[in-house]
Each structure stands twice: as structure tokens, then as C-alpha cells.
N, C-alpha and C positions, 0 to 999 in steps of 0.2 A: 504493500500500500503506500509506503513511503517513495519507492522508487516511481510509483506512478504519479504522485504529487509531483515530485521532483520534474517529471517528464512534462507534467501539466502546465506548469509554473514556466519553465525555460520555452517550452512549444507556443505557449500563449502571449509571452513577453516576447520573442521573435516575430512572431504574426502581427500583434499588435502595432508594433513599430511599422511593418509594412502597411496594416489598413489606416494608420495613421497619417502616412504618406498618400494613399489614394484618396482618403477623404479630403485632406488638403488640396491636393491638386485638382481634383474634381472640383472641389467647391469654387475653385479659383479659375478654372475652365467655364464653369457656368456662371461665375458674376466676376468678369475681367475688371471691373470698377475698384475692387477690392485693392487691386495691388496699382492703381492709377493708370490703368488702360481702358481704352473705349470697347466698344462690342467688335469693331472692324481690324483694330489695331492687331499687329503681330501673325498674321494668315487667316485662316479660315474660322468663322462666326460658329461657335458651338452649338448654338441655339437653332442655327438655320440649317445645320448638317454636316456633320463632322466627318462623313464618310466622302467628301468628295475626292475624286481621283487626283493624282498629281500626272499632268501630261508632260512628256519630254518634247522638247523643242530641238531643232538643230539648225544652224546658221547656212546660208547658201543653199537653200533646196531647189536647186535649178529642175531637175528631173526626178519627179517624185512618183512612185506608182503606189495604188493603192489597192489592197485586196483584202475581202472580210473572209474569215472561216468562223465556223460556229462548231463549239464542241458542250456538250452535256449542260445545252441551255444557257451558254455564255459566249458572250461575241467579243473578239479581238480585233483590231483595226492596225494593220503594219504598214509603217511608211518607209519606204525605201529610200536612201539618199544616193548621192552621187558616189562616194565611196562604200557603197554596198552594207551598208550598217542599218539596222532595223531598229524600231522603237515599237514597244507595244502600249497603246493607250485604251484605256478602258472608257466606252462610251456610257455616259452619263445622261439622266432626264434633262427636262428643261430646267428643272429648278436646282441644278447641281448637283442633284443625291443622285448615288450609284443605285441600279436598281437590284433587287434581291434576286439573287444567285439561286439557280432552280436545286432540288435537291437530286438524290440519287433514287434511280429505279421509280420513277414515276411519283415522286412526293414533292414534284414543283410547286403547286398553288398552296399545299400545306406548309411547306418551307417560307415560301415567299410569305405568306400572311404571319408566321412566326419571325420572320426577321424585319417585318415590317413594325411588330409589336415592339421588339428588341429595340430596334433604331429609333421608335418612337419615345421609348423609355429614356434611353441616353439622350434624346433631345429635350426633354422635359414636357413629356406631352402623352396623353392615353387617348388614344383617338383622336377628338377634336380639342379636350379638355387640355389647358395649360397647367402642368403641375410642377413647374419650376420651383415655385415656394415650397414644396414637400420634400423635392430632392436636395433643395437647400438645407432644410430643416433636418433632414436624415443625415448629411453630411456634418453639419454642427453635433448634432446628437451623437454620432460614431467618433467625431473628434475627442469629445466629452469624455467618451465611455471608454476609449482606450487611453487617453490620457490619464485619466483617473487608473486606470486596470495599470499601466505601467507605472504610476506614482504608488499603489498598493504593491505591487511584485518586488519593488527595490525596497518598500519597507519590509517585507517579508524576508528578501535576502539579507537586509543588514540585522534583522534581528536574530537568522541563523548564524550569521557570522559570528555577533555577539555570544551567542549563547556557546558556541565552538569555542570560543576564547576564554569565556569563563569556566567551561569544563576542563581544557586546557590548564588553566591556574588553579583549579581546584587539586588535580593528578598531581602537580608539580609541587603543591604544599602538604 
């Protein structure tokens, strides 16, 4: 039982640090004004669609050939340049979001709807309801819970060290 408690303490402490980092960075991505940035500074707007593909461009594209291939429900576009280099560009929808990829073995529509739900949650919405306030509140709660958990874990570790030191002093005397 003692080993299980020790393992729980250390695993919880290590995981809490990562959860704390995820909570803080998620809150900052959702509310960039907290660090003095506007919604459009520093790249893509998280609330408008974090899944925007990066398109590669090349200079002096004098002779381009364009071909499209389809594999398992996804489309890629290859642009050939004069020195026979190719760049794959993912096609996006008109609002800049990547369409949901089809699933394996005929699960395309089910996977697509699941991906749209997941994407919506990460953008702060359920259907048409704006839940960014709930996501912010959850991030703040996770920051508080993990911070207090780390603090309590440190107190437990300090008490354990003190107990060992006192036990060693008694054995010497």
C-alpha cells in the first residue's frame, strides 16, 4: 500500500505539471488579450478555426503542373515547379477550415460528424452555442486544482523528508 501511495504521489505530481501547462496555454490561446495580444496577432485566430492548413509557396513558379489524386476520402493537390520539386497543399473550405477526413471502411459520415463536434469543442462552441466562457472557466478551475495539488504534494514530500530526518536522529541518539 505504501508503494502504491508513493507511485500515486509521483505520477500525480508529474502529470499535474503537464496539465497545468496545458491549462495555461489553452487559456492563453482562447483569450490572447491576457498577454496583451489582439485576436489576429501572431498567426491564426483560435476561435475562428485552429485547423487552418499551412500552404507552401515557391518563388518563380513559371511552369506549374497541377494534378489531383484522391486516396481514402482525402484530396491532395501537387504543384510541380521548374526544378521538379513538389509541395502538397491540403484543400480547405471557404471559411479557412479543413474539412473533416473520412473514416476507415465506410465510417465517413460518422467520423465526419464526430470530428466536427471535436473541432467545435476546441473552437468554443457546441452546435451554434458559444461556450468559450465555459472553456475559460474550466481552464481556470484546472489551473487552481493542479496548482493546489502540486502545493499539497510538495507539503507531503516535505513532511516525509522531515519524518525520515527525525527517525534518523532518534536512531543515532
